[in-house]
VOGU-3710 file (C-alpha; in Angstrom, 3 decimals, decimal comma):
1> mkilwldlns> 0,000/0,000/0,000  1,507/3,319/-1,110  0,874/6,529/0,837  1,727/9,866/-0,732  1,824/12,933/1,479  1,199/16,282/-0,165  3,226/18,810/1,829  1,609/22,081/0,755  2,921/25,208/2,461  2,672/28,969/2,039
11> syahaslalp> 6,305/29,041/0,940  9,367/26,830/1,017  10,507/28,689/4,133  7,732/26,895/6,073  7,760/23,245/7,092  4,939/21,263/8,660  5,481/18,748/11,456  2,422/16,712/10,436  4,119/14,269/8,054  7,111/13,330/10,260
21> alhaqvmdnt> 4,869/13,231/13,348  2,516/10,704/11,726  5,156/8,739/9,840  7,257/8,304/12,988  4,455/6,298/14,607  4,347/3,677/11,804  7,821/3,891/10,261  8,648/0,337/11,347  5,703/-1,106/9,402  7,303/-2,388/6,198
31> syewdsisat> 3,943/-2,992/4,498  3,573/0,778/3,980  5,446/2,549/1,205  5,685/6,276/1,961  6,312/9,073/-0,503  5,939/12,854/-0,398  5,670/15,826/-2,706  6,388/19,353/-1,501  4,767/22,362/-3,122  3,684/25,907/-2,313
41> vnenpgqtag> 0,348/27,613/-2,758  1,898/29,749/-5,509  2,517/26,843/-7,870  0,294/25,579/-10,656  -2,247/23,088/-9,227  -2,377/21,039/-12,417  1,380/20,588/-12,358  1,319/19,381/-8,735  -1,583/17,030/-9,484  0,436/15,647/-12,395
51> lidarkpdiv> 3,350/14,903/-10,090  0,999/13,005/-7,778  -0,497/11,067/-10,691  2,982/9,959/-11,791  3,557/8,328/-8,381  0,286/6,304/-8,542  -0,438/6,257/-4,790  -3,232/4,304/-3,092  -3,686/7,059/-0,485  -3,133/10,798/-0,797
61> aatcwlfnhe> -2,928/12,558/2,576  -2,356/16,164/3,566  -2,836/18,725/6,322  -5,375/21,455/5,653  -5,161/24,858/7,313  -6,577/28,255/6,494  -3,706/29,476/4,304  -3,376/26,379/2,094  -7,065/25,351/2,065  -8,081/26,854/-1,283
71> mlmhilcrtk> -5,076/25,661/-3,287  -5,210/22,233/-1,644  -8,759/21,745/-2,944  -7,678/22,764/-6,457  -4,882/20,204/-6,411  -6,919/17,377/-4,901  -9,907/17,721/-7,232  -7,500/17,384/-10,166  -5,720/14,489/-8,464  -8,991/12,600/-7,996
81> allpdctvvl> -9,890/13,150/-11,648  -6,566/11,592/-12,653  -6,657/8,846/-9,984  -10,343/8,100/-9,302  -9,522/4,962/-7,284  -7,128/6,628/-4,825  -8,329/7,489/-1,322  -7,934/11,127/-0,284  -7,767/11,758/3,459  -7,073/15,044/5,243
91> ggpeflgene> -6,423/16,350/8,734  -5,546/19,637/10,353  -7,148/22,591/12,121  -9,676/23,185/9,320  -11,616/20,143/10,530  -12,021/20,936/14,209  -15,598/22,079/13,622  -18,516/20,725/11,589  -17,297/18,603/8,662  -20,344/17,249/6,845
101> sflrrnpfvn> -20,798/20,317/4,659  -17,118/20,208/3,668  -17,320/16,556/2,614  -20,488/17,131/0,603  -18,995/20,213/-1,027  -15,752/18,370/-1,886  -16,713/14,815/-2,903  -13,151/14,095/-4,054  -12,144/13,935/-0,349  -12,973/10,539/1,161
111> avfrgegees> -12,490/11,362/4,837  -11,129/13,931/7,272  -9,705/13,619/10,777  -10,826/15,901/13,585  -8,206/16,374/16,280  -4,844/14,740/16,885  -3,849/11,992/14,497  -0,791/10,173/15,865  -2,914/7,372/17,367  -5,987/7,373/15,112
121> fpqwleiwdr> -4,265/7,686/11,712  -2,204/4,469/12,175  -5,422/2,742/13,247  -7,161/3,901/10,065  -4,250/2,753/7,880  -4,913/-0,802/9,023  -8,458/-0,664/7,604  -8,207/2,089/4,975  -9,733/-0,137/2,263  -12,566/-1,460/4,453
131> qeewgevkgl> -14,926/1,466/4,937  -17,408/-0,637/6,894  -14,869/-0,630/9,761  -14,123/3,115/9,732  -16,620/3,734/12,503  -14,041/2,391/14,980  -11,545/5,210/14,300  -11,828/8,106/16,745  -11,988/11,520/15,087  -12,728/10,243/11,560
141> cyldtednyh> -15,517/11,987/9,623  -16,733/10,587/6,286  -19,628/9,877/3,908  -20,281/6,172/3,351  -21,126/4,514/0,038  -24,809/5,331/0,623  -23,992/9,014/1,219  -24,669/8,851/4,970  -22,487/11,106/7,128  -20,500/9,563/9,985
151> dnglarvkaf> -18,856/11,653/12,705  -16,537/9,843/15,119  -16,003/12,806/17,425  -12,662/14,293/18,446  -9,369/12,407/18,635  -7,046/13,214/21,522  -3,670/11,543/21,988  -3,672/9,961/25,427  -0,003/9,027/25,655  1,618/12,205/24,310
161> drlvppeksm> 4,850/11,517/26,187  5,122/8,065/24,587  4,829/9,174/20,977  7,832/8,534/18,742  9,440/11,972/18,178  9,038/13,356/14,645  12,819/13,904/14,465  13,186/10,124/14,063  11,223/10,161/10,809  13,066/10,243/7,486
171> ffnwskpfvq> 10,657/13,007/6,494  11,757/15,419/9,205  13,066/18,503/7,412  16,558/19,406/8,601  17,175/21,916/5,801  15,413/24,879/7,443  17,212/27,419/9,655  14,883/26,574/12,548  12,805/23,616/13,715  9,680/23,290/15,821
181> lettrgcfnt> 9,717/21,364/19,084  6,379/20,512/20,665  6,914/20,273/24,428  3,257/20,308/25,472  -0,062/19,400/23,906  -3,145/21,391/24,893  -3,587/24,723/26,682  -4,697/25,736/30,172  -6,282/28,932/28,809  -9,836/29,249/27,492
191> ctfcvsgaek> -9,500/31,887/24,751  -12,621/31,635/22,605  -10,783/32,659/19,413  -8,106/29,940/19,634  -8,328/26,318/18,486  -6,259/25,360/21,538  -8,777/26,930/23,922  -10,616/23,620/24,307  -7,559/21,346/24,370  -7,691/19,828/27,836
201> pvrtlpveai> -5,906/18,494/29,698  -2,444/19,914/29,114  -0,050/17,040/28,401  3,686/17,559/28,789  6,975/15,954/27,902  9,474/15,234/30,686  12,432/17,621/30,773  14,811/14,711/30,136  12,961/13,816/26,936  13,168/17,453/25,805
211> rtrietihah> 16,914/17,471/26,523  17,423/14,392/24,338  15,502/15,974/21,478  17,403/19,273/21,723  20,659/17,295/21,622  19,459/15,622/18,417  18,497/18,964/16,896  21,827/20,495/17,928  23,728/17,585/16,410  22,076/18,346/13,057
221> girdirvldr> 23,483/21,878/13,124  20,197/23,645/13,899  20,591/26,572/16,289  17,063/28,028/16,339  14,119/26,226/18,003  10,488/27,369/18,008  9,088/25,810/21,173  5,472/24,774/20,527  3,982/25,385/23,932  0,821/27,508/23,914
231> tfnynnrrak> 1,748/29,051/27,262  5,341/28,362/28,238  4,825/29,638/31,800  1,465/28,083/32,663  3,532/26,182/35,225  6,252/28,504/36,522  8,293/25,738/38,124  8,404/23,738/34,899  9,237/26,922/32,971  12,154/27,591/35,330
241> dllglfrefp> 13,421/24,022/34,798  13,254/24,489/31,034  15,186/27,757/31,245  17,886/25,815/33,068  17,837/23,237/30,292  18,149/25,904/27,587  21,234/27,300/29,319  22,968/23,990/28,605  22,935/24,973/24,906  24,567/28,445/24,886
251> dmrfhleihp> 24,847/28,623/21,092  21,124/28,096/20,539  18,140/30,435/20,375  14,653/29,550/21,659  11,364/31,138/20,626  8,724/30,925/23,380  5,081/31,936/23,815  4,600/33,435/27,257  1,671/34,807/29,265  2,816/38,056/30,899
261> allsdelkag> 0,128/37,850/33,616  1,537/34,592/34,996  5,120/35,566/35,777  6,270/34,579/39,244  9,124/36,481/40,888  11,284/33,372/40,579  10,622/33,109/36,839  11,285/36,828/36,376  14,673/36,352/38,001  15,356/33,348/35,786
271> lsdmpkgmlh> 14,463/35,258/32,622  16,575/38,261/33,591  19,572/35,968/34,099  19,401/34,235/30,711  22,265/34,823/28,251  21,679/37,759/25,952  20,026/36,776/22,678  19,095/33,242/23,739  15,347/33,916/24,127  12,768/35,423/21,834
281> leagiqslha> 9,430/35,862/23,624  6,004/36,110/22,049  3,805/37,764/24,672  0,138/37,031/24,067  -1,720/40,163/25,121  -4,388/40,557/22,353  -5,847/43,724/23,919  -5,010/46,033/26,802  -8,672/46,385/27,811  -10,186/44,181/30,505
291> dvlaasrrag> -13,686/43,984/29,002  -12,281/42,813/25,651  -10,230/40,088/27,312  -13,207/39,021/29,433  -15,420/38,755/26,345  -12,759/36,509/24,805  -12,473/34,494/28,044  -8,737/34,971/28,291  -7,411/33,998/31,715  -5,232/36,304/33,785
301> klddaleglr> -5,758/39,752/35,278  -5,085/42,688/32,979  -3,078/44,595/35,621  -0,830/41,560/36,093  -0,454/41,206/32,319  0,544/44,849/31,908  3,015/44,666/34,770  4,513/41,460/33,372  4,690/42,825/29,847  6,356/46,031/31,020
311> ylchlnnlet> 8,918/43,930/32,915  9,671/41,688/29,939  10,012/44,568/27,488  12,607/46,267/29,687  14,878/43,241/29,896  17,915/43,949/27,734  18,943/40,312/27,398  15,913/39,158/25,401  13,372/40,322/22,809  9,668/40,513/23,601
321> hadliaglpl> 7,099/40,758/20,846  3,484/41,672/21,646  0,340/40,773/19,702  -2,940/42,652/19,306  -6,048/41,300/17,549  -8,396/43,677/15,733  -12,006/42,501/15,566  -12,294/40,991/19,036  -15,685/41,654/20,654  -15,891/45,098/22,343
331> yrlsqivedi> -12,568/46,201/20,774  -12,797/49,602/19,067  -10,397/51,142/16,554  -9,572/54,026/18,894  -8,596/51,476/21,574  -6,348/49,636/19,116  -4,480/52,874/18,368  -4,239/53,558/22,109  -2,853/50,060/22,742  -0,193/50,425/20,045
341> rtlasyraae> 0,969/53,632/21,720  1,097/51,874/25,084  3,111/48,940/23,738  5,489/51,355/22,041  5,961/53,153/25,369  6,831/49,775/26,912  9,503/49,451/24,212  8,206/46,152/22,847  10,737/44,782/20,357  7,938/44,178/17,868
351> iqleslkvlp> 4,211/44,889/17,744  2,001/42,627/15,659  -1,548/43,729/14,864  -3,585/40,946/13,278  -7,237/40,679/12,301  -9,371/38,130/14,117  -9,801/34,825/12,288  -13,062/33,115/13,307  -11,692/29,589/13,112  -13,601/26,289/12,828
361> gtemrrraee> -14,016/24,504/16,141  -13,621/27,622/18,289  -16,125/28,963/20,770  -15,846/32,333/19,024  -17,355/30,798/15,894  -20,087/29,012/17,822  -21,017/32,273/19,572  -20,465/34,599/16,599  -24,144/35,534/16,268  -24,460/36,198/19,986
371> lgiryaslpp> -21,324/38,353/19,976  -22,392/40,329/16,914  -19,513/39,065/14,743  -19,789/38,860/10,971  -16,999/36,908/9,305  -16,035/35,390/5,954  -17,259/31,820/5,570  -14,239/30,987/3,381  -10,600/30,898/4,534  -8,999/32,797/6,166
381> yevlrtreit> -12,368/33,422/7,952  -11,471/37,024/8,732  -13,843/39,146/10,789  -15,804/41,598/8,643  -17,677/43,572/11,272  -18,554/43,584/14,960  -20,849/45,782/17,006  -17,834/47,923/17,904  -15,895/48,132/14,631  -17,100/48,754/11,083
391> pdelqtarll> -15,796/47,173/7,855  -14,048/50,465/6,992  -12,416/50,584/10,425  -11,204/47,000/10,047  -9,575/47,980/6,773  -7,991/50,934/8,566  -6,691/48,513/11,207  -5,238/46,337/8,444  -3,372/49,290/6,963  -2,315/50,384/10,443
401> srlvdgfyna> -0,803/46,928/10,878  1,237/47,463/7,715  2,413/50,848/9,013  3,525/49,382/12,332  5,225/46,447/10,656  7,000/48,603/8,087  8,217/51,359/10,389  8,078/50,364/14,078  9,109/46,740/13,510  11,972/47,736/11,195
411> rawqsvtrnl> 15,116/48,065/13,303  16,375/50,987/11,223  13,297/53,156/11,849  12,089/51,789/15,179  13,614/54,323/17,558  12,376/57,438/15,778  8,996/55,818/15,025  8,626/54,887/18,691  9,369/58,463/19,730  6,835/59,815/17,272
421> iteqddflpr> 4,167/57,342/18,382  4,631/57,957/22,095  5,293/61,705/22,019  2,813/62,823/19,367  -0,822/61,895/20,019  -1,859/62,337/16,397  1,122/60,727/14,655  -0,370/57,303/13,906  -3,636/58,476/12,288  -1,904/61,383/10,582
431> flnhlirtgv> 0,909/59,292/9,125  -1,516/56,554/8,080  -3,685/59,092/6,256  -0,553/60,368/4,519  0,390/56,846/3,374  -3,162/56,235/2,121  -3,395/59,590/0,365  -0,070/59,068/-1,433  -1,088/55,546/-2,497  1,654/53,597/-0,714
441> adqplglerr> -0,164/52,257/2,379  -0,819/48,888/0,733  2,375/48,669/-1,314  5,518/46,684/-0,492  8,164/49,257/0,395  11,905/48,750/0,642  13,814/49,931/3,705  15,227/52,978/1,905  11,844/54,008/0,492  10,343/53,889/3,980
451> glilydfckl> 13,108/56,148/5,258  12,520/58,652/2,470  8,773/58,699/3,151  9,281/59,170/6,886  11,788/61,979/6,378  9,586/63,877/3,910  6,560/63,471/6,201  8,440/64,756/9,242  9,774/67,639/7,204  6,190/68,776/6,640
461> hypayltqvs> 4,606/67,948/9,990  7,215/67,115/12,663  10,442/68,978/11,807  11,784/68,538/15,346  12,295/64,817/14,493  14,282/65,337/11,292  17,637/64,868/13,000  16,480/61,552/14,464  15,417/60,321/11,025  18,737/61,444/9,569
471> lawieagmsl> 20,703/59,646/12,279  18,718/56,466/11,696  19,300/56,825/7,953  23,069/57,162/8,372  23,345/54,267/10,831  21,319/52,024/8,500  24,010/52,560/5,855  21,826/54,530/3,449  23,194/56,878/0,781  24,544/60,181/2,054
481> kktpaekvrt> 23,543/61,741/-1,276  19,795/61,490/-0,628  17,492/63,911/1,194  17,569/62,382/4,708  21,307/63,167/4,668  20,905/66,628/3,139  22,353/68,343/6,218  25,311/65,987/6,547  28,732/67,465/5,827  30,999/65,001/4,063
491> khvlpperwk> 33,795/67,186/2,656  36,789/68,551/4,545  35,476/67,234/7,878  38,050/67,207/10,662  37,627/65,870/14,201  36,746/68,394/16,945  39,018/68,997/19,901  36,752/66,958/22,168  34,112/64,346/21,496  32,412/61,472/23,300
501> icfgsyhekl> 32,713/58,147/21,489  29,441/56,196/21,194  30,777/53,159/19,328  33,835/52,084/17,376  37,277/53,665/17,490  38,594/56,528/15,406  41,643/56,410/13,127  42,801/58,807/10,441  41,891/56,543/7,518  38,188/56,758/8,341
511> rlcrladsgs> 36,057/58,926/6,088  34,440/61,329/8,543  31,094/63,100/8,219  29,231/65,460/10,538  25,607/66,245/11,244  24,714/69,287/13,323  21,415/69,125/15,203  19,559/72,334/14,378  17,471/71,984/17,538  20,401/71,811/19,955
521> dlcywygfet> 24,145/72,357/20,233  24,910/68,697/19,496  27,040/67,512/16,606  27,094/63,890/15,473  30,230/62,422/13,911  30,365/59,220/11,872  33,340/57,356/10,482  33,226/55,052/7,440  35,843/52,565/6,342  37,275/53,528/2,963
531> eishpapvfk> 39,170/50,325/2,222  36,236/47,929/2,486  32,773/47,993/0,966  30,698/48,575/4,091  27,946/51,208/3,824  27,198/51,497/7,538  29,412/53,621/9,796  31,908/51,871/12,049  32,432/54,846/14,341  30,161/57,364/16,037
541> alsrttdepl> 30,867/60,256/18,403  29,164/63,300/19,904  30,427/66,807/20,474  28,953/70,062/21,687  29,483/73,666/20,717  29,177/74,546/24,426  30,875/73,283/27,561  27,843/71,195/28,625  28,730/67,587/29,615  28,292/64,924/26,951
551> tpispskd> 26,501/61,611/27,025  27,399/58,747/24,678  23,716/57,897/24,103  22,161/59,526/21,042  18,468/59,988/20,185  18,829/57,399/17,418  19,809/54,634/19,806  17,793/52,696/22,378
//
């Protein structure tokens, strides 16, 4: 029996754990012949279907999620036309809700799995060609030969800690710069918008098992691990133990999802003591308004979350990213803007503003009518309107997300953008209107183009920030012949009698330039190597035209 797995991703930079996780459980069964085809949603569906046809599989399997759903159906309907006798079976988060309508709408799909498949999929493989026995497989949903719908409920892996790790599968992808490591299954929280909100109980791997798997990953040359744990610190003692484990791998970097409201003093101390750059934290905050969080049934007190988030964002040894979700019940556009300003004042390393996706199987979808939510019935199921936010305002939030991502989340422009956001009440709406009016709000913009736009905008509306934009421009290695560097002197520049060095060391072979701050008596000095092709400065210093004391920290630096 030949099984072909269609690994369909948004891009080749992504890799799903589904295939190696399932294959690992049955890889010792020599009666199964496994094969796989990788493709992206941007490729021609007929071409991918042709590749499948050439392999002549008995079973075609794949994971379906909101961003590959549409293209997956295009490929599979063509596959079934070419191979009418093959069995098409799917799993994934798209099937956590009601599945009968999907199966009737897509008759080329023979069955779908609801829930976790590591135990139920191997069971189904034993009887895949005997549909009369499919009723025994937990989580399987299908139409029988008489067109009757069968729903076998929800599959949950009982022995999560006894599963064969996906890294043991020949299909585990070691070619990516990072890998995913699932250390828990389920979530203690009850967020109504999340597919994990109903995953109870939380099942965990022993720390020793995690150590063994990290050693395997490290041995393959991977240095970046995305830890798949919906709330890393739901158990502070376990979180502290894992931090100790991570310290055993000083050349690795770990990406964690953390709940800022649940930080114990002991865990705070542990986080503050971690090596610089080892941790990247994703802080789930969603909204900074208590009534919004309550409507979404997110656990944890808002005051505790804000205190924890403020603490995390001020730790210099790690990065903390914060997420907001537009379209949550009771969440207004004005509050979203207010929350972005607050997160910027906390100095979050990155702010992500996403639109609510009303996902299958979530309580948010079941209660959508009650909550006044209108959403798209096709993937990605984005919210279209709530009682508190109009369709036009949701589009504004989408463009605001692009602004934040393009300017605040870009290292080159973050410092000056943060200052503008936090110090100028009207900057965000005013700048967004400017981007919309000039037709660039929805365009992909290069780093230099963003700098030019920001400089020209500040020149018109916030001239006091021009020096900050210029400093950021210079330090990003941009051309000194363009307008953000229009006040920079590059010819016949000699060092002053006294300066305060900010970074690097000066020597006479450096090409020196100077920028005088028109709003103060400060002068900024930059040195560039002339013998190597390196556009960014390697030296920076400050001087004053008065006898006031100098500080080595400039407005362009954190």
